[in-house]
C-alpha positions, -999 to +999 in steps of 0.1 A: -697-042-393-667-039-413-660-007-395-667-028-356-644-053-374-611-029-384-618-010-346-617-042-329-585-055-347-567-016-345-576-018-307-563-058-308-529-045-325-525-016-303-533-043-276-502-060-285-480-034-292-485-022-255-480-051-247-451-056-266-436-018-255-439-033-220-417-061-224-394-047-244-392-025-215-386-049-188-362-064-206-346-034-216-347-028-174-335-058-171-306-055-186-300-018-172-301-035-136-274-062-145-251-039-163-254-019-125-245-049-108-219-057-130-203-024-127-212-022-089-192-062-086-160-048-108-159-013-089-158-034-058-134-060-072-112-030-082-113-012-049-106-047-030-073-049-053-063-017-043-070-026-009-043-054-016-019-036-034-017-006-006-014-031+023+016-049+001+031-019+002+024-009+032+041-041+047+071-038+021+077-004+035+073-019+070+098-046+062+123-024+044+117+004+075+123-028+099+159-038+078+170-004+076+167+001+113+185-028+118+212-021+099+216+012+111+213-004+148+242-027+136+266+000+124+257+023+154+268-004+176+300-009+158+302+030+159+304+026+193+325-003+202+353+018+174+347+048+198+355+030+226+381+008+214+396+044+201+391+057+237+411+029+250+436+031+226+442+071+233+440+063+269+467+038+270+491+059+245+485+088+268+500+071+298+527+056+278+534+093+271+529+109+305+550+076+321+580+086+292+577+121+300+580+114+338+604+092+335+625+121+313+620+146+339+630+121+366+663+118+345+667+154+342+663+161+378+688+139+387 
């Protein structure tokens, strides 16, 4: 009987060890799945942060573009106005010189 008892004890120990191994495997699998879920969540968070930062930079660039365009449009309008004023001034001076030359010519021909 001792052999049967020893054999039964070994079977029971083997069964207990098998059960413990299954539990450990389940724990390891659960921890692995949790770690994977955590990693996926961190990756998703980082992706969202990256998209938010990209959108922020894109908006900043658009704002800067709009500001520069507005400034350039103002300077262009100022340049056009100065060119128009200069043209008027040159035309006026030309007319004055033409009239002065005509008067001198008329005086010389008299």
